[in-house]
C-alpha positions as CSV (number, residue, x, y, z in Angstrom):
1,M,0.0,0.1,0.0
2,I,1.3,3.4,-0.9
3,T,1.8,5.9,1.8
4,T,1.1,9.1,-0.2
5,T,-1.1,9.6,-3.2
6,P,-2.0,12.6,-5.5
7,L,-5.4,11.1,-6.1
8,S,-8.6,12.4,-4.5
9,D,-10.8,10.1,-2.4
10,L,-13.2,9.8,-5.3
11,E,-10.4,8.9,-7.7
12,I,-9.1,6.3,-5.3
13,A,-12.6,4.8,-4.9
14,Q,-13.2,4.7,-8.6
15,K,-10.0,2.6,-9.1
16,I,-11.2,-0.1,-6.6
17,E,-12.8,-3.2,-8.2
18,L,-15.9,-3.8,-6.1
19,K,-17.1,-7.3,-5.0
20,P,-20.7,-8.3,-5.6
21,I,-22.8,-7.4,-2.6
22,T,-23.8,-11.1,-2.4
23,E,-20.1,-12.0,-1.6
24,I,-20.0,-9.5,1.2
25,A,-23.4,-10.9,2.6
26,R,-21.8,-14.3,2.6
27,K,-19.1,-13.1,4.9
28,L,-21.9,-12.2,7.4
29,G,-23.5,-15.6,7.0
30,L,-26.3,-14.3,4.8
31,D,-27.7,-16.1,1.7
32,S,-28.2,-14.0,-1.4
33,E,-32.0,-14.9,-1.0
34,E,-32.1,-13.1,2.4
35,I,-31.0,-9.7,1.1
36,E,-32.9,-7.2,-1.0
37,M,-30.6,-6.0,-3.9
38,Y,-30.3,-2.3,-4.9
39,G,-28.2,-2.9,-7.9
40,K,-25.0,-5.0,-7.8
41,Y,-23.2,-3.4,-4.9
42,K,-25.9,-2.3,-2.3
43,A,-28.5,-4.3,-0.5
44,K,-31.1,-4.0,2.3
45,L,-30.7,-6.4,5.3
46,P,-33.7,-8.3,6.8
47,L,-34.7,-7.2,10.3
48,S,-35.3,-10.9,11.1
49,R,-31.5,-11.5,11.3
50,I,-31.2,-9.3,14.5
51,D,-30.5,-11.6,17.4
52,K,-30.5,-9.9,20.8
53,G,-28.8,-12.9,22.3
54,K,-25.7,-12.5,20.0
55,V,-25.9,-8.7,20.6
56,K,-25.1,-9.3,24.3
57,N,-22.0,-11.3,23.5
58,S,-20.7,-9.0,20.7
59,N,-18.0,-6.3,21.3
60,L,-19.3,-2.8,20.5
61,I,-16.5,-0.1,19.9
62,L,-17.6,3.5,19.9
63,V,-15.3,5.9,17.9
64,S,-15.5,9.6,19.1
65,A,-13.2,12.6,19.0
66,I,-12.1,15.9,20.6
67,S,-13.8,19.1,19.7
68,P,-13.2,19.4,15.9
69,T,-12.0,21.9,13.4
70,P,-14.5,23.0,10.8
71,A,-13.4,20.2,8.5
72,G,-13.8,17.4,11.1
73,E,-11.2,15.1,12.5
74,G,-11.8,11.9,10.6
75,K,-14.1,9.7,12.7
76,T,-15.5,7.9,9.7
77,T,-12.1,7.3,8.2
78,V,-10.6,6.1,11.5
79,S,-13.7,3.8,12.1
80,I,-13.3,2.2,8.7
81,G,-9.6,1.8,9.0
82,L,-10.0,0.2,12.5
83,S,-12.5,-2.2,11.1
84,E,-10.2,-3.2,8.3
85,A,-7.4,-3.7,10.8
86,L,-9.6,-5.8,13.1
87,N,-10.5,-8.0,10.2
88,R,-6.8,-8.4,9.3
89,L,-6.2,-9.6,12.9
90,G,-8.8,-12.4,12.4
91,K,-11.6,-10.6,14.2
92,K,-14.9,-10.8,12.4
93,T,-15.8,-7.1,12.2
94,T,-18.4,-4.9,10.7
95,V,-18.3,-1.0,10.7
96,V,-21.7,0.6,11.2
97,L,-22.0,4.2,10.1
98,R,-24.5,7.0,9.4
99,E,-25.6,7.9,5.8
100,P,-24.3,11.2,4.5
101,S,-26.6,14.2,4.2
102,L,-26.7,16.1,0.9
103,G,-26.3,19.3,3.0
104,P,-22.6,18.7,3.8
105,V,-22.0,17.0,0.5
106,F,-22.9,20.1,-1.5
107,G,-21.9,22.4,1.3
108,I,-18.5,22.6,3.1
109,K,-17.6,19.3,4.8
110,G,-18.3,17.0,1.8
111,G,-19.4,13.4,2.0
112,A,-19.2,11.0,4.9
113,T,-17.8,7.7,3.4
114,G,-14.3,8.0,4.9
115,G,-11.1,9.0,2.9
116,G,-8.0,7.7,1.2
117,F,-7.7,3.9,1.6
118,S,-10.3,3.8,4.4
119,Q,-13.5,4.2,2.6
120,V,-16.9,2.7,2.2
121,L,-18.0,1.9,-1.4
122,P,-19.7,2.8,-3.8
123,M,-18.7,6.1,-2.6
124,E,-20.7,8.1,-5.2
125,D,-24.0,6.3,-4.5
126,I,-23.7,6.4,-0.7
127,N,-22.9,10.2,-0.7
128,L,-25.8,11.0,-3.1
129,H,-29.3,9.3,-3.1
130,F,-28.1,5.9,-1.8
131,T,-31.2,3.7,-1.3
132,G,-33.6,6.5,-0.8
133,D,-33.8,6.5,3.0
134,F,-33.5,10.3,3.4
135,S,-36.1,10.8,0.7
136,A,-38.5,8.5,2.5
137,I,-38.0,10.4,5.8
138,E,-38.4,13.8,4.0
139,K,-41.7,12.6,2.4
140,A,-43.1,11.1,5.7
141,H,-42.3,14.3,7.5
142,N,-43.8,16.6,5.0
143,L,-46.9,14.4,4.7
144,L,-47.4,15.1,8.4
145,A,-46.9,18.8,7.9
146,A,-49.4,18.7,5.1
147,L,-51.9,16.9,7.2
148,V,-51.6,19.4,10.0
149,D,-52.3,22.4,7.7
150,N,-55.1,20.5,5.9
151,N,-56.8,19.9,9.2
152,I,-56.5,23.5,10.3
153,Q,-58.0,24.5,6.8
154,S,-60.8,22.0,6.9
155,K,-64.4,23.0,7.7
156,T,-65.7,19.5,8.2
157,N,-62.8,17.6,9.7
158,N,-61.2,20.1,12.1
159,L,-59.7,19.3,15.4
160,G,-59.5,22.9,16.4
161,I,-55.7,23.1,16.3
162,D,-54.4,26.6,17.2
163,P,-52.0,27.3,14.4
164,R,-50.0,29.6,16.7
165,T,-48.9,26.6,18.7
166,V,-47.7,24.4,15.9
167,T,-43.9,24.2,15.8
168,L,-43.6,21.5,13.2
169,K,-41.7,22.7,10.2
170,R,-41.1,21.0,6.8
171,V,-37.8,19.5,5.9
172,M,-35.5,19.1,2.9
173,D,-32.0,17.5,2.6
174,I,-30.3,20.7,1.2
175,N,-28.7,23.7,3.0
176,D,-31.0,26.6,2.3
177,R,-30.9,29.4,4.8
178,S,-33.6,31.4,3.0
179,L,-36.1,28.8,4.2
180,R,-35.3,28.9,7.9
181,N,-38.2,31.2,8.5
182,I,-41.1,31.7,6.1
183,V,-44.8,32.5,5.9
184,I,-47.0,29.7,4.5
185,G,-50.7,29.7,3.5
186,L,-50.7,32.8,1.3
187,G,-52.7,33.0,-1.9
188,G,-56.3,33.3,-0.6
189,T,-58.9,31.3,1.2
190,G,-58.3,28.1,-0.7
191,S,-54.5,28.1,0.0
192,G,-54.5,27.5,3.8
193,I,-54.3,29.7,6.9
194,P,-51.3,32.1,6.8
195,R,-48.8,31.4,9.5
196,E,-45.2,31.6,10.3
197,S,-43.2,28.4,9.6
198,G,-40.0,27.2,7.9
199,F,-37.8,24.3,6.9
200,D,-35.2,22.2,8.8
201,I,-32.7,20.0,7.2
202,T,-33.8,16.4,6.9
203,A,-31.3,15.1,9.3
204,A,-32.9,17.3,12.0
205,S,-36.3,15.8,11.4
206,E,-37.9,14.2,14.5
207,I,-38.7,11.3,12.2
208,M,-35.0,10.8,11.5
209,A,-34.5,10.6,15.3
210,I,-37.5,8.2,15.5
211,M,-36.2,5.9,12.9
212,C,-32.7,5.7,14.6
213,L,-34.2,4.7,18.0
214,T,-37.1,2.5,16.8
215,E,-37.2,-1.3,17.5
216,N,-39.3,-2.5,14.7
217,L,-42.3,-1.5,12.4
218,D,-44.8,-1.7,15.3
219,D,-42.7,0.5,17.5
220,L,-42.2,2.9,14.6
221,K,-46.0,3.4,14.3
222,G,-46.3,4.1,18.0
223,R,-43.5,6.6,18.0
224,L,-44.8,8.4,14.9
225,G,-48.2,8.7,16.5
226,N,-46.6,10.3,19.6
227,I,-45.2,13.2,17.7
228,F,-46.4,16.4,19.5
229,I,-48.1,18.9,17.1
230,G,-49.4,21.6,19.3
231,Y,-52.7,22.6,21.1
232,T,-56.3,23.2,20.3
233,F,-57.8,26.5,20.9
234,N,-59.2,24.7,24.1
235,K,-55.6,23.9,25.2
236,K,-56.0,20.2,24.5
237,P,-52.6,18.6,23.3
238,I,-52.6,17.2,19.7
239,Y,-50.4,14.4,18.5
240,A,-49.9,12.9,15.1
241,R,-52.1,10.0,16.1
242,D,-55.0,12.4,16.4
243,L,-54.7,13.0,12.7
244,N,-54.5,9.3,11.9
245,A,-51.2,10.0,10.3
246,E,-48.9,7.2,11.6
247,G,-50.1,4.5,9.3
248,A,-49.5,6.3,6.1
249,M,-46.1,7.6,7.4
250,A,-45.0,4.1,8.4
251,T,-46.0,3.0,4.9
252,L,-43.7,5.4,3.4
253,L,-40.9,4.4,5.8
254,K,-41.2,0.6,5.8
255,D,-38.2,0.0,3.4
256,A,-36.1,2.8,4.9
257,L,-36.4,0.9,8.3
258,K,-34.1,-1.8,6.8
259,P,-30.3,-1.1,7.1
260,N,-28.0,-1.0,4.1
261,L,-25.2,-3.4,3.4
262,V,-22.1,-2.0,1.4
263,Q,-18.4,-2.8,1.5
264,T,-15.2,-1.3,2.7
265,I,-12.3,-0.6,0.3
266,E,-10.7,-3.9,1.4
267,G,-13.9,-5.9,0.8
268,N,-15.2,-6.1,4.3
269,P,-18.8,-5.6,5.4
270,A,-20.2,-2.2,6.2
271,I,-23.6,-1.3,7.4
272,I,-24.8,2.2,6.8
273,H,-28.2,3.5,8.0
274,L,-29.7,6.9,8.6
275,G,-27.9,10.0,9.9
276,P,-29.0,12.6,12.3
277,F,-26.6,15.4,13.1
278,A,-25.0,15.3,16.5
279,N,-25.1,19.1,17.1
280,I,-28.9,19.2,16.6
281,A,-30.0,15.6,17.1
282,Q,-28.6,12.4,18.6
283,G,-25.9,12.0,15.9
284,T,-25.7,8.2,15.6
285,N,-26.9,5.5,13.2
286,S,-29.9,3.5,14.0
287,V,-30.5,1.0,16.8
288,I,-31.5,-1.5,14.3
289,A,-28.2,-1.0,12.3
290,T,-26.0,-1.3,15.4
291,R,-27.8,-4.5,16.6
292,M,-27.6,-5.9,13.1
293,G,-23.8,-5.4,13.1
294,M,-23.5,-6.9,16.5
295,S,-25.8,-9.9,15.5
296,L,-23.6,-10.8,12.5
297,S,-20.1,-9.9,13.9
298,D,-17.9,-10.5,16.9
299,Y,-16.7,-6.9,16.8
300,T,-18.8,-3.9,15.7
301,V,-17.2,-0.4,15.2
302,T,-19.5,2.6,15.1
303,E,-19.1,6.3,15.4
304,A,-21.0,9.2,17.0
305,G,-21.0,12.7,15.4
306,F,-18.6,15.6,16.3
307,G,-16.9,15.5,19.6
308,F,-17.5,13.3,22.7
309,D,-19.5,16.1,24.3
310,L,-22.1,15.8,21.6
311,G,-22.5,12.5,19.7
312,A,-21.0,10.2,22.3
313,E,-22.9,11.8,25.2
314,K,-26.2,11.3,23.2
315,F,-25.1,7.8,22.1
316,L,-24.5,6.8,25.7
317,D,-27.3,8.6,27.5
318,I,-30.1,8.2,24.9
319,K,-29.2,5.3,22.4
320,C,-27.6,2.9,24.8
321,Q,-30.0,3.5,27.5
322,S,-32.9,3.0,25.2
323,A,-31.5,-0.1,23.4
324,G,-29.6,-1.7,26.2
325,L,-26.3,-1.4,24.5
326,A,-22.9,-1.0,26.2
327,P,-19.6,-0.1,24.4
328,K,-16.5,-2.0,25.6
329,V,-14.2,0.8,24.7
330,V,-14.1,4.4,23.3
331,V,-11.6,5.3,20.6
332,M,-10.9,9.0,21.1
333,I,-9.6,10.6,18.0
334,A,-7.2,13.5,18.4
335,T,-5.5,15.3,15.5
336,I,-2.4,17.4,15.7
337,R,-4.2,20.2,13.8
338,A,-7.2,20.2,16.1
339,L,-5.1,20.4,19.3
340,K,-3.1,23.3,17.7
341,Y,-6.4,25.0,16.8
342,H,-7.6,24.7,20.4
343,G,-4.2,26.0,21.6
344,G,-4.7,29.3,19.6
345,A,-3.2,28.5,16.2
346,A,-5.0,30.1,13.2
347,L,-6.8,27.8,10.9
348,N,-4.5,28.6,7.9
349,T,-1.4,27.7,10.0
350,L,-2.4,24.2,11.2
351,T,-0.1,22.5,8.8
352,I,3.0,24.3,10.2
353,P,4.7,22.6,13.2
354,N,3.9,24.4,16.3
355,V,4.5,22.3,19.5
356,D,3.7,25.3,21.8
357,A,0.2,25.6,20.4
358,L,-0.3,21.8,20.6
359,I,0.6,21.7,24.2
360,K,-1.8,24.6,24.9
361,G,-4.5,22.7,23.2
362,L,-4.0,19.4,25.2
363,P,-6.6,20.4,27.8
364,N,-9.4,19.8,25.3
365,L,-8.2,16.2,24.8
366,E,-7.9,15.7,28.6
367,K,-11.5,16.8,29.2
368,H,-12.9,14.5,26.6
369,L,-10.9,11.5,28.1
370,E,-12.3,12.6,31.6
371,N,-15.8,12.5,30.0
372,A,-15.3,9.0,28.7
373,K,-14.3,7.8,32.3
374,L,-17.5,9.4,33.7
375,Y,-19.3,6.6,31.9
376,N,-16.8,4.0,33.2
377,I,-15.6,3.2,29.7
378,T,-12.0,2.6,28.9
379,P,-10.7,5.3,26.3
380,V,-8.0,4.6,23.7
381,I,-6.5,7.6,22.0
382,A,-6.2,7.4,18.2
383,I,-3.9,10.0,16.6
384,N,-5.5,10.4,13.2
385,K,-2.3,11.0,11.1
386,F,-2.0,13.9,8.6
387,Y,1.0,14.4,6.2
388,S,1.9,17.6,8.0
389,D,2.3,16.1,11.5
390,S,5.8,16.2,12.8
391,D,7.4,13.4,15.0
392,E,7.9,15.9,17.8
393,E,4.2,16.8,17.8
394,I,3.1,13.2,17.7
395,Q,5.4,12.5,20.7
396,V,3.7,15.1,22.7
397,I,0.4,13.2,22.7
398,F,2.2,9.9,23.5
399,D,3.8,11.6,26.5
400,L,0.4,12.8,27.7
401,A,-1.0,9.3,27.2
402,R,1.7,7.9,29.3
403,K,1.1,10.5,32.0
404,L,-2.6,9.7,32.1
405,N,-2.1,5.9,31.8
406,V,-4.2,5.8,28.6
407,K,-3.5,3.6,25.6
408,V,-2.5,5.5,22.4
409,A,-1.8,4.5,18.9
410,L,-1.0,6.2,15.7
411,S,-3.7,5.7,13.0
412,D,-2.6,6.1,9.4
413,G,-5.7,4.4,7.8
414,W,-6.2,7.2,5.2
415,A,-2.9,6.5,3.6
416,N,-2.5,2.7,4.4
417,G,-6.0,1.4,5.0
418,G,-6.2,-1.5,7.5
419,E,-2.4,-1.9,7.7
420,G,-2.1,1.6,8.9
421,A,-4.5,0.9,11.8
422,L,-3.0,-2.3,13.0
423,D,-1.4,-0.8,16.2
424,L,-4.8,0.9,17.0
425,A,-6.7,-2.4,16.5
426,S,-4.2,-4.2,18.8
427,K,-4.7,-1.6,21.5
428,V,-8.5,-1.8,21.2
429,I,-8.4,-5.6,21.5
430,E,-6.1,-5.2,24.6
431,A,-8.6,-2.8,26.2
432,I,-11.5,-5.1,25.5
433,E,-9.9,-8.2,26.8
434,E,-8.7,-6.4,29.9
435,N,-12.5,-6.0,30.7
436,N,-12.2,-2.8,32.7
437,S,-15.4,-1.1,31.3
438,E,-18.7,-1.3,32.9
439,F,-21.0,1.3,31.3
440,K,-22.9,3.5,33.6
441,P,-25.1,6.4,32.5
442,L,-24.5,10.0,33.4
443,Y,-28.0,10.6,34.8
444,R,-31.3,8.8,35.4
445,W,-34.1,9.5,33.0
446,E,-36.6,9.9,35.9
447,Q,-34.8,12.9,37.3
448,D,-36.3,16.3,36.7
449,V,-35.5,18.1,33.4
450,V,-33.4,21.0,34.9
451,T,-31.2,18.5,36.9
452,K,-30.6,16.4,33.8
453,I,-29.6,19.5,31.7
454,E,-27.5,20.9,34.5
455,T,-25.7,17.5,34.9
456,I,-24.8,17.4,31.2
457,A,-23.7,21.0,31.2
458,K,-21.6,20.9,34.2
459,K,-20.0,17.4,34.1
460,I,-19.6,17.0,30.2
461,Y,-19.1,20.6,29.0
462,G,-17.6,22.0,32.2
463,A,-20.1,24.9,32.6
464,E,-20.5,26.7,36.0
465,K,-24.2,27.2,35.6
466,V,-27.2,27.1,33.3
467,D,-29.4,30.0,32.4
468,F,-32.9,29.4,31.2
469,S,-34.5,32.1,29.1
470,P,-38.2,33.0,29.7
471,K,-39.2,30.9,26.7
472,A,-37.2,28.0,28.0
473,K,-39.0,28.3,31.4
474,R,-42.3,28.3,29.7
475,D,-41.3,25.2,27.8
476,L,-40.4,23.5,31.1
477,K,-43.9,24.0,32.3
478,T,-45.4,22.7,29.0
479,I,-43.2,19.5,29.5
480,L,-44.4,19.1,33.0
481,D,-48.0,19.6,32.0
482,L,-47.7,16.9,29.2
483,G,-46.1,14.5,31.6
484,L,-42.9,14.3,29.6
485,E,-40.4,15.1,32.3
486,G,-39.0,11.6,32.3
487,L,-37.5,11.8,28.8
488,P,-33.8,12.0,28.3
489,I,-32.0,15.1,27.1
490,C,-30.6,15.8,23.6
491,I,-28.9,19.3,23.8
492,A,-28.5,21.2,20.6
493,K,-25.1,22.9,20.9
494,T,-22.2,24.2,18.7
495,Q,-19.7,21.4,17.9
496,K,-16.8,24.0,17.8
497,S,-16.6,24.4,21.5
498,L,-17.3,22.5,24.8
499,S,-19.4,25.6,25.6
500,D,-22.4,27.1,23.6
501,D,-20.0,29.9,22.3
502,P,-18.1,28.7,19.2
503,L,-15.2,31.1,20.0
504,L,-14.4,29.5,23.4
505,L,-11.9,27.0,22.3
506,G,-9.7,24.6,24.3
507,R,-11.1,23.7,27.7
508,P,-13.3,26.7,28.7
509,K,-14.3,27.0,32.5
510,G,-16.6,29.2,34.4
511,F,-19.0,29.8,31.5
512,T,-22.8,29.9,31.6
513,L,-24.8,27.6,29.3
514,N,-27.6,29.5,27.8
515,V,-30.8,27.5,27.1
516,R,-33.1,29.7,24.8
517,E,-35.9,27.0,24.3
518,I,-36.7,23.4,24.7
519,E,-38.3,21.5,21.9
520,I,-40.4,18.4,22.6
521,A,-39.6,15.3,20.6
522,A,-42.2,12.9,22.2
523,G,-42.1,10.6,19.2
524,A,-38.4,10.1,19.3
525,G,-38.5,10.1,23.1
526,F,-36.3,13.0,24.2
527,L,-36.3,16.7,24.8
528,I,-34.2,19.1,22.9
529,P,-32.8,22.1,24.8
530,I,-31.5,24.5,22.2
531,T,-28.5,26.6,23.3
532,G,-26.7,29.7,22.0
533,D,-27.4,30.5,18.3
534,M,-28.0,26.9,17.1
535,M,-30.0,26.6,13.9
536,R,-31.6,23.5,12.4
537,M,-31.1,24.5,8.8
538,P,-27.5,25.2,7.9
539,G,-26.5,27.6,5.1
540,L,-24.1,27.3,2.2
541,P,-20.6,28.8,2.2
542,A,-19.5,31.4,-0.3
543,H,-18.0,28.7,-2.5
544,P,-19.9,25.4,-1.9
545,A,-18.6,22.1,-2.8
546,S,-21.4,21.7,-5.4
547,E,-19.5,24.2,-7.6
548,N,-16.9,21.3,-8.3
549,I,-19.3,18.4,-8.7
550,T,-20.3,17.3,-12.2
551,V,-21.0,14.3,-14.4
552,D,-19.8,13.7,-17.9
553,L,-21.7,12.2,-20.9
554,G,-20.5,8.7,-19.9
555,G,-22.0,9.1,-16.4
556,N,-18.8,9.4,-14.6
557,I,-19.0,11.7,-11.6
558,S,-16.2,14.0,-10.5
559,G,-15.7,16.6,-7.8
560,L,-17.1,14.7,-4.8
561,I,-15.1,15.1,-1.6
């Protein structure tokens, strides 16, 4: 395997000869008749192959990271490389990932299929429409929104919904800041009741969250029916089930509920399913996909979005609690560039060696390691290697790991695939076999809402206190009135900082976390405190990635990143 390459991720992917998906399925013990083919290289997996007994005996590995730079720190790349390495070491392993959103694909971050020689394939299909899961969620969500407005408009089948209390927006899987806040229902008496509304990105849809936490089709219907819509003029709460919406929505979603099987660049199995963002949702793939991987493999590698404070916290306190999962180890990704960024180095200087800035940025890594230990899970540091990293800089992290008595390995999966992650895989196996992890949640769901929010803010973020706006205090009363105070917490917060201020880098202390409102996701089964200036519809940069994406007359795609 070469260690450097002038090729882009897409060019590397296009040079790989893919194996038929039936061959990948056989590695998991599946017959070709059991899978639903989506062309030659993609398939849907049958929910019947989930075995909760095997899940209990499988080894779940959670990949997380320190607070990232705007470009991200390579959790997907490391996850894929680690799974390749574990397979090389004779461990039957599946990597289970989220599906990419078209927002980042056409925006600034690009796709989410890994990079270099640690990718999942076919890269183009996965990053674009894939098997239509996002489209199905978008349609189901917008069906519900249409049913709500139709009921408000109707003279003969009207529940008396007060449109001023409806917070449900529509969704689309494109970054479009102009649709964040709009007025709908214009055009006269036949076009609806005018009211303020808007669009969220599909990854932020409550239905996306529901799909990721649901157990099966029956559970899905129940959760869809529990989506809170608003109140009638008589102050009666209205749910999606009152509109008889759950049956049609579930019908749209029945195929999207099945996880997708693809392959890694080295021909090993990869399951990719659904994809909520971790800064505005729970940021993990589906419970169904994770259980599928654990049912069919001895080792399952999965990742949670952004830093440990966001994706991993929600993975552990929401998903693991809901599904009865318990990771054996947390792989904590640190990059030299991100640590220098947290140490005060400017973004345009991160490829220049700077040991002083690196040392100043170490407290961010230390805090994330402390957070992992709050859950009684053993962390292993993975240094995701970039070409610009100096030996002296790398040694600084090894020295810190030795001081903290934490295992550490250099991961070079981007350049060398599974071979570049063999040391990391060995350290992960060691940590699992030492059996020192015994997962415990950060808080109890039955605690009151304020206590749960403050626990996350103070213990995970390092906040001194939490401030609730007047709107948030009204939301707390609504939650109490609806009997939903026993739900877990899914805080919407910037990924750029441990605080709610994206400019507070490193390990900020003494800050106040500002909760401006609390959304109710009764169907998904959690509450969403929204902090700072968080928005659920991203915007495009001045030069979006879409400017470079094209397809030639032969159908060959170029420009994907």
